[in-house]
N, C-alpha and C positions, 0 to 999 in steps of 0.2 A: 503494499501499499503506499502512496506516495502522496506528499502534501505540496500544495501550491505556494510559494513564498514571494516575496518582493524584495529586490536588493535595493538599497541606496547607497549613494557616494558617501565617502568619508569626510570629504572636503566640505562640497557644498550641499550635502543632503537631499540631492533631488534623487528622486525614484525613477531609476531608468530602465531596469531590469526585471524578469519575473522568470522564474526557475522551478523545478520540482526539486523535492528534498524528501528522502525516505522518513518513515515515520518513526524507525528504530532511533535517528539522532536529533530527537525533538529536544532535548536538555542544551545541546549546544547550537550556537547560532552560526550560520554559514557564512564564511568570507572569501570572496572570489576578486581577483585583479581582474578588472574590466576597464574599457575607454569610456572615459564621460564626455559626452558632447557637450556640456554646459562648460566645464574646465579645461575642454580640448586636450587632455593627456590621461593615461593610464593612473589609476589609482584605485584604491582597495574599495568594495563595496561589500556592504554588510547587509545581512537579513534585518528587515523590519519587522515590529510586532504588528 
C-alpha cells in the first residue's frame, strides 16, 4: 500500500512535487534533492504534512 505525499522546497517553501510513499515508512519524512523552479536551483525538498 502506498500513500501520496507533497514535497516542498526547503529554501522557498513552495510545494512543487508530489510522489508516492510506502505506508511502512510513515514515521520518517521523505527528503529528495529536486529542481525548484522558483529558486532556479537544485535544493532539498521535504515531505509536508
